[in-house]
C-alpha positions, 0 to 999 in steps of 0.5 A: 208723702212717705212715712215721716209725714209732711215736715216730719209730722209723723215722726214727732207724733210717734215719738211723743206717743211712744213716750206715753208707752204706746207702740207706734208705726209710721206706715208706708202704704203699698206703692208709697215710699219704701213699700212696693205696690201690691200686684193685682187689681186692687183699688187704692182704698182696697190696697190701703185697708189691706195694708192696715189689716196686715200691720195690725195682724203683725202687731197682734201676733208678735206683741199681743196687741188687741186695740188700735188707734189710726191717725191719718191726714187727708186720704189717710183719714179716708183710709182710716175710716174705711179700715175701721168700718171693717175691723173691730180692733180699731177703737180710736180714730184721729182724722186730720182734714177728713171729708168736709162739706160746705153748709149754707152757714159756711158759704155765708161766712166765706162771702162775708169774709170777702166783703170789702171793708168800709174806709171811705164813702166810696166803699159803701156801694161795694160793701152793700153789694157784698152784703146782698150777695152774702144774704142771697147765698144764704137764703137760697140753700136754706129755702131748699132745705139743704144742710151739707152741700155735696162736693164736686168730683175730685181726685180724692173722691169724697163720699156723699154727705149722707154716707160720711154721716152714716160712717161716723154714726155707725162707728160712734155707735160701736164705741169708737172714739173719734177726733176730727181735726180740720185746718183753716185752708178748706174755705167754705168746706170748713171755716168754723169750729162747729161746722161739722155739727152744722152739717150733721147735727146728729154727730153732736156729742158723739165725736170731738172736733178741733179746728186750727184756723191759722194752719194750712193743710200740712201744718207747715208752721212749726207753732201750728204743728207743735200745737197739733201734736200736743192736741193729739197726744193729750187726747190719746193720753186721756184714754190711756188710764182706762186701758 
């Protein structure tokens, strides 16, 4: 998806933020949209971080900007995290559908959501079986002492839970302000407002989380997309006075 974002999400967000007096870029990473690939052997993540640094250098040299907020969706959130680890000029992050990890509680919620409703006496055996499966599924991981459950391999290559926690704690400790936004289509990976703190209790009070239970991954519905934009703008506006 090039720089307008899914359903022009990036356009709407940038225009709203520009209305607050912020300088905004919607950036095509190398090899995407109007940007040519970087010659050489850089990985996707290395290339993305390089692009972000170049954009900030340009803004610093031409406009004198010294503080930056990165906003990214999905792999864009991963790129923002990687860039923030390396560059102290980044002091705010908005991470949409950042890495998310199943927990014993989230798996129980997912199973309970699939338990059939009781309408007649014939539904009782199916209901009891569903409840038993949900109970067993919650007891076994808890007995093993597991909180965040590692994900299977995927094209996105999510970091292991401990690594993701380390990154967030390190950035928060540096004073980076972080807003994590999760949509409602991640299943057991994220299905409750406070699931991040179920997986990573040490993050409580260090980052902010918004959960859009009725939104899909790219916020297709106009109402959900508008609510997302308003949430991000309000969150950033609360910091502008301190700047």
